[in-house]
C-alpha positions as CSV (number, residue, x, y, z in Angstrom):
1,M,0.0,0.1,-0.1
2,Q,2.8,2.2,0.7
3,L,4.3,1.8,-2.6
4,L,0.9,2.2,-4.3
5,R,0.5,5.7,-2.6
6,G,3.9,6.6,-3.2
7,L,3.3,6.0,-7.0
8,R,-0.2,7.7,-7.2
9,K,1.4,10.7,-5.5
10,R,4.1,11.2,-7.8
11,Q,2.7,10.3,-11.4
12,E,2.0,14.0,-11.6
13,A,4.8,15.5,-9.8
14,D,7.9,17.1,-11.5
15,A,10.5,15.0,-12.4
16,G,14.3,15.6,-12.4
17,P,16.7,14.2,-15.3
18,G,16.0,10.7,-15.8
19,R,13.4,10.2,-13.3
20,I,10.5,8.0,-14.5
21,Q,7.3,9.6,-14.6
22,N,5.2,8.2,-17.5
23,A,2.1,6.4,-16.1
24,K,2.6,3.7,-18.1
25,Q,6.1,2.8,-16.9
26,L,5.0,3.4,-13.3
27,A,2.3,1.0,-13.7
28,Y,4.5,-1.7,-15.1
29,L,7.1,-1.3,-12.3
30,R,4.4,-1.4,-9.8
31,N,3.3,-4.7,-11.2
32,M,6.9,-6.0,-11.2
33,Q,7.4,-5.2,-7.6
34,R,4.2,-6.9,-6.8
35,E,5.2,-10.0,-8.5
36,A,8.6,-10.1,-6.9
37,S,6.8,-10.0,-3.4
38,K,4.6,-12.8,-4.3
39,Y,7.0,-15.3,-5.7
40,D,7.8,-18.3,-3.2
41,L,11.6,-18.6,-4.2
42,L,12.9,-20.7,-1.4
43,N,10.6,-23.6,-2.0
44,V,11.0,-24.0,-5.8
45,P,13.4,-26.5,-6.9
46,L,16.7,-25.4,-7.7
47,T,16.8,-26.8,-11.1
48,E,13.7,-25.1,-12.0
49,V,14.5,-21.4,-10.7
50,P,14.9,-18.7,-13.3
51,F,17.9,-16.8,-12.4
52,M,19.5,-13.5,-14.1
53,I,23.1,-13.0,-13.3
54,F,24.0,-9.5,-13.5
55,D,26.6,-6.9,-12.9
56,I,27.2,-3.1,-13.0
57,E,30.2,-1.0,-13.7
58,T,29.9,2.4,-11.7
59,T,32.3,5.4,-11.3
60,G,32.7,4.8,-7.8
61,F,31.3,3.1,-4.8
62,H,29.1,5.5,-3.3
63,P,25.9,6.6,-5.0
64,E,24.5,8.9,-2.0
65,K,27.7,11.0,-2.8
66,G,27.2,11.1,-6.7
67,D,28.6,8.0,-8.1
68,S,26.8,6.7,-10.9
69,V,26.2,3.5,-12.9
70,L,28.1,3.4,-16.2
71,S,26.6,0.2,-17.6
72,I,24.7,-3.2,-16.6
73,G,25.1,-6.4,-18.0
74,A,22.9,-9.8,-17.6
75,V,22.8,-13.4,-18.3
76,K,19.5,-15.5,-18.2
77,M,19.8,-19.2,-16.5
78,Q,17.2,-21.8,-15.7
79,G,18.4,-23.7,-12.8
80,A,22.3,-24.4,-13.8
81,A,21.7,-24.0,-17.5
82,I,23.3,-20.9,-19.0
83,L,20.6,-19.6,-21.6
84,E,21.7,-17.8,-24.7
85,K,19.6,-14.5,-23.5
86,T,21.9,-11.7,-22.4
87,F,21.4,-8.1,-21.6
88,Y,23.9,-4.9,-22.0
89,S,23.7,-1.2,-22.0
90,L,25.7,1.8,-21.3
91,V,24.1,4.3,-19.1
92,Q,24.2,7.9,-19.8
93,Y,26.7,9.9,-17.8
94,E,27.4,13.4,-18.8
95,K,30.5,14.5,-17.0
96,V,34.0,13.8,-17.9
97,L,35.0,10.4,-16.8
98,P,38.1,9.9,-14.7
99,P,41.1,8.1,-16.8
100,Q,41.3,5.5,-14.2
101,I,37.5,4.6,-14.8
102,T,38.2,4.6,-18.6
103,E,41.2,2.4,-18.4
104,L,39.5,-0.1,-15.8
105,T,36.2,-0.5,-17.8
106,G,36.9,0.6,-21.3
107,I,34.0,3.1,-21.2
108,T,34.8,6.5,-22.8
109,T,33.6,9.8,-21.8
110,E,32.1,10.0,-25.5
111,A,30.4,6.8,-25.4
112,A,28.9,7.3,-21.8
113,G,27.5,10.7,-23.0
114,A,25.9,9.3,-25.9
115,A,24.1,6.6,-23.9
116,R,20.7,6.4,-22.9
117,P,19.6,7.9,-19.6
118,F,19.3,5.5,-16.4
119,S,15.5,5.7,-16.4
120,A,15.4,4.1,-19.9
121,V,18.1,1.4,-19.3
122,Y,16.4,0.6,-15.9
123,M,12.9,-0.1,-17.7
124,D,14.5,-2.4,-20.2
125,F,16.5,-4.2,-17.5
126,L,13.4,-5.0,-15.6
127,E,11.5,-6.1,-18.4
128,F,14.3,-8.3,-19.6
129,K,14.6,-9.6,-16.0
130,S,10.8,-10.7,-16.1
131,N,10.4,-13.3,-13.2
132,S,13.9,-14.0,-12.8
133,T,15.5,-14.0,-9.4
134,L,18.6,-11.6,-9.6
135,V,22.1,-13.0,-8.7
136,A,25.3,-10.9,-8.2
137,H,28.9,-11.6,-7.1
138,H,29.3,-10.0,-3.8
139,S,25.8,-8.2,-4.2
140,V,26.5,-5.4,-1.9
141,H,27.6,-3.2,-4.7
142,E,24.8,-3.9,-7.0
143,R,22.2,-3.7,-4.2
144,K,23.4,-0.2,-3.0
145,F,23.1,1.1,-6.5
146,M,19.9,-0.5,-7.1
147,E,18.3,0.5,-4.1
148,Y,19.6,4.2,-4.4
149,T,18.2,4.3,-8.1
150,S,14.8,3.0,-7.2
151,A,14.7,5.7,-4.3
152,K,15.8,8.4,-6.9
153,L,13.4,7.4,-9.7
154,L,10.5,6.0,-7.7
155,R,10.8,7.3,-4.2
156,T,10.0,3.5,-3.3
157,P,12.3,0.8,-1.8
158,F,13.7,-1.8,-4.2
159,K,11.9,-4.8,-3.8
160,H,13.4,-7.4,-5.9
161,R,15.5,-10.1,-4.2
162,I,19.3,-10.1,-4.9
163,I,21.1,-13.2,-4.1
164,D,24.7,-13.0,-3.3
165,T,26.9,-15.7,-4.7
166,S,29.1,-16.0,-1.8
167,F,26.2,-17.8,0.3
168,L,26.1,-20.7,-2.0
169,F,30.1,-20.9,-2.5
170,K,30.5,-21.1,1.4
171,V,27.8,-23.8,1.4
172,V,29.3,-26.0,-1.2
173,N,33.0,-25.1,-0.6
174,P,33.3,-23.6,2.8
175,S,37.2,-24.1,3.3
176,L,37.9,-22.1,-0.2
177,P,39.2,-18.7,1.2
178,L,39.1,-17.3,-2.5
179,A,36.4,-14.2,-2.9
180,A,37.5,-12.1,-6.0
181,L,35.8,-12.9,-9.2
182,E,38.9,-13.7,-11.1
183,D,40.5,-15.8,-8.5
184,L,37.5,-18.0,-8.4
185,C,37.6,-18.3,-12.3
186,L,41.1,-19.1,-12.1
187,Y,40.7,-21.7,-9.4
188,H,37.9,-23.4,-11.4
189,Q,39.7,-23.2,-14.8
190,I,37.2,-20.8,-16.2
191,E,38.6,-18.1,-18.7
192,V,38.9,-14.7,-17.3
193,K,37.7,-12.7,-20.3
194,D,36.4,-9.1,-20.6
195,R,36.9,-8.4,-16.7
196,H,35.2,-5.2,-15.6
197,H,32.9,-5.2,-18.6
198,A,29.6,-5.7,-16.9
199,L,28.3,-8.2,-19.5
200,G,31.7,-10.1,-19.2
201,D,31.7,-10.2,-15.5
202,A,28.3,-11.2,-15.6
203,K,28.9,-14.2,-18.0
204,M,31.8,-15.3,-15.6
205,T,29.6,-15.0,-12.7
206,A,26.9,-17.4,-14.3
207,L,29.7,-19.8,-15.1
208,L,30.7,-20.1,-11.3
209,W,26.9,-20.0,-10.4
210,S,25.9,-22.9,-12.6
211,L,29.1,-25.1,-11.2
212,Y,28.3,-24.4,-7.7
213,L,24.5,-25.0,-8.3
214,E,25.1,-28.3,-10.0
215,E,27.4,-29.2,-7.0
216,A,24.8,-28.2,-4.2
217,V,22.3,-30.4,-6.1
218,Q,24.8,-33.3,-6.1
219,L,25.4,-32.6,-2.2
220,G,21.5,-33.1,-1.7
221,Y,20.2,-29.6,-1.4
222,E,16.8,-29.2,-3.2
223,T,15.9,-25.8,-2.8
224,L,17.4,-22.4,-2.1
225,G,15.6,-22.7,1.3
226,D,17.8,-25.9,2.0
227,V,20.8,-23.9,0.9
228,Y,19.7,-20.8,3.1
229,L,19.4,-23.2,6.2
230,K,22.7,-24.7,5.8
231,F,24.3,-21.3,5.3
232,S,22.8,-20.0,8.6
233,Q,24.4,-22.9,10.4
234,L,27.6,-22.1,9.2
235,Q,27.5,-18.4,10.6
């Protein structure tokens, strides 16, 4: 009800740059939030859960201090099976990018300046997501920016579940001390390709997620609820 009231109040409000204000868009996002809260994910067999592995590249780590999303990449999965369905988009950034960001991500000031605004990319991202469950490698970064963006565009909380890869990794291989994406890939003989490119990182994360999901099933975990229960016992 809080979401509905907030959306209703703001459909006619003045909007800043990039803010979603179209009534049709708001209705679509409202429905997405509602469906996300209804889905009983924890009791769905691991082999049947539709996952969407995603990654973002940003100008820094603090959206509340002005850091922005530069790109979003995503890969669809059905259980442990990686589907040939991907999403990638640059996000408009109208300032000059620091040289170190361009060197790290390969994104130039010119390319970012010509990209679409976040509001348009965000809508396409959620449409591509559909009923999939979001997964990100060490998801604190992604969650922070998605929550801030949702608050900025909609003035409502970000309701979509984001699963952190680390909880599954710790259940399947608790003694493995590795955490960085490239280290885990090298350990499992997965080619490190297009690192710090949102879609490249999403693809590598999907390969790791697939590997660990298959191992979880082999260990006897049938649902995410089973995995969460075991994870809570490890804490």
